[in-house]
N, C-alpha and C positions, 0 to 999 in steps of 0.2 A: 500389418505396416500402417500406420495411419494415413487419411490423405494429406495431411499437410507435409510428412515427411516425403511422400511420394511426389508432391509438387515439389519440393525442394530439390530433390534428386533429379527429377526431369529439368529444372532449370539448369542445373549445372552440365546436363547432357547436352540442352540446347545452347548454352553459352549464354543465357539471359541473366547476367551478373546482378542487374540490379534488383530483379526479382528474387534472385537467389539470396542476397542480403535480407530482404525484407521477410521472406520465408524462414529463413533459418534463424533470424533474430525474434520471431513468433515462437518457433520450437524452444528455443533458449528461455524465454518467458516462462514455459511450460517446467522444462528442466534445465537450469542453468549449468548442470555439468554434463549435457549431452555431447560427449566427446565426438561423435560424427558431425553433429551441427555446428560445432566449433570449427571442425577441420573445413568442413564445406564454406562456412562463412568466412574463414581467412582465406581460402583460394579464392574466393568471390573478390574480395577486397584486394588481392595479390594482382587479378586479372584488369581490375579499374586503377592499378596504379598506386594503389594506397597500400603501400608496404608495411608502414608503422603500425598500421591497424592491424594488418595480417599478422606482423611478429609479436604484436601483444595476446593476440589471440592463440597463436601457436605455444607461447610460453605458457598461456592459462592452461592449454591442453596437457603440457609437461608437469605441471603442478599436480593435475590429476592422475597422469600416467606417465611416468618420467621415462619410460622407454618406448612411447609412441612412435612407430617408424615414420608415419606420414608427417608429423610435426617436425622430428628431428631432421628428415629430408630436407622438407620445404624450408625451414629456418635457414638450413646452410645455402639453399639457394637466393633466399632472400639477402642473406648478407653478401653472397657473391655479386648479387645484380646490383646491389647498392654502391658497389665501387665501379660498376660500368652502366649507367642509365640507359645509354643508345642501345646495349644488347638487352637490356631488361625489355624496353619499350618494342624492340623487334622482335623478341620472343612472344609478347602478347599478340602483336599483329600475326605473326606466323601461325600462332595457335588458333586465333578466332577464325581465321580465314581456311584452316586445314579441313573444318568439319562442316563446310558448306553441302548441304544434302541435295542430291539430285533423284529425281523419282526413278526407280527401278536400277538405280546403278550404286545406291549407297545403302548402308543399314547400320543402326546401332545394335549391337548384340552384348548382351550380359555372358560371359563366360561361365562353363560349368567345372566343378572339380579344380579350383582354381589352387595356386601353389601358396605356399606358408607365408605368413606376415615378411620373414626376412626378404623373400625375392618380391613381394606386393611393395613393399617399403622403399624399394630402390626405383620403381617406376616413374617414369615422367609422363605427364600429361603432354600428348601429341608426339610420344615416344614411336618410332616405326617398329612393327612387330613383323616376326616371321609366320607364314602359315604352313606347316607341314603335315602333309597326307602320309598315314600310314593305315593300311587296309581300309577300312570304312570310317575311319576317325580324321579329323583336323585338328592336330595339336598346335597350340599357339606358343611361339617361343621368343624371347629376345634376340636382338641381333647377335648376342654372345652365345645364343642356343640353351640360353637357361629357362625351363618350363614354366610358363605363366598360367595356362589352364587349357580348357578344350572348347570348341564350338558345340554347341547342342546337336544332337544327332540328327535331326530333322533337316536344318540348315547346312551341317557337314556332308551329309549324303548329296544335296542338291549342287553345293559347291564343288564338290569332287568332280561330278559329271561334267559341270561346266568347264571346270580346269583342265581335265582330260580332253574336252572337246577344243581347247584352244583359247579360251577367256583367261584373261590376268587380272589378279586383284591385289590392292594393297591394304594393309591394316595398321592401325594405330591405336593407342592408349587414348580412350576418351575420359573415364573418370575412374578412381581410385578410393576405395574405401578399406576398412580393415579385412572385411572378408567377401568383397564385392569389387569386380571389376569389369567394366563396360568397354567394349572397343568399337572402333569406328571401320567398317570395311567397304572400301570403294571399288568399283570395276573399272579397270585402266584399259582395257584390251576386250574388245568383243569379237569373237570368230565370227565368220561369214556364216557358218552353220548355225550360229544362234543369232541373226542380225534381227529377228523380229521378237526376239525372248528375253525380257528384261530379266536382271539377275534376282531380284527381290521384289516380291509384291507381297506386302504385309496384311495378314489377316488377324492381327491382334499380336500380343506380346511374343515376339521371337517366332512368328509364324509365318512361312512363305510358301505360295502356290500360285497357280495359275487360273484365273478366271476365263472358263471358255478356252482350255488350252489348246494351242494348233497341233494337227498331225507332227507326230514325232517328237514334241516337246517333252521336256523334262517335268516329270511329276513326283510329287512325294509320295505317291500312291503306287509308283512302279516297284516291282519286286527288287531287293537290294542284291547288289552283286555278291557273288560267292567269294570267300577270302582268296580262292585260288585263282581269281581271274586276271590275275597279272598285276593287282595294284601295288605300287611301290612306292615308297617313302620320298617326297618330293617338299623343298623349300622355296 
C-alpha cells in the first residue's frame, strides 16, 4: 500500500475531512479511476456538507462500477438527507463526536475475515455493532445479528478476559471500504478488578499490551484458556 493511500485512509479514520479531500484528490491525479479514492473523497465531501460534490463523485463511481455497493448505498442516503437538511446536519455532528479517542479506553481496529460485499455495502459509518464471544473468538455482528467480521485474535483474547471480569464495551463502524472494515471500540464500564488497567495500550498496528504489567494483570502472553473452560457466547 502506498504511503499516500495509507495517509488518505488514516484521515478518514480520524475524521480529518479537509485533509482527506486533499490526499484523495492527489491519488486521483495518479489514477482518475481509483474507485476507493473516489468513494473516500465523496464521503469526505458528505461530512463537510457538500452533498452535490459527493453525489457527482458517487455517480462517477457507478459509471466505472454500476454495482458498487458503497456508492449505491451512499447515493440513497444523500437523496434522503437532501429532503431533511436538519437530519443531515445532526447526523454529521453525531458521527464526528462519536469517535473521540480516550487513552486506554478506545481503539480503532481493522476486522479480519470480513463479510462479503452484500453485507459490507449496507453498513453505515457510526452504526452500532454487537461483540459476540464464542469460545476464544469475538465475532462482530450488526444489530440484526448479521456477521460483519472478527477481531484479531490477540485483541479478542484480551477483551474476552476483560469482559468476563466485568468490563463493558461498545463498538461502531468507523470506515468501510470494499474489502476493509475498521471499527471503533470504547470501554463504557471498568470493573473494580481492573481499575488500574487500561483496556488498550497500542504497540503498533492492532497491538495491545501492558508496559510493566502489575501483578495479576492481563497479558497477551498468558496461556490461552482451554475450549472447555466455560466460555459461552455473549453479545
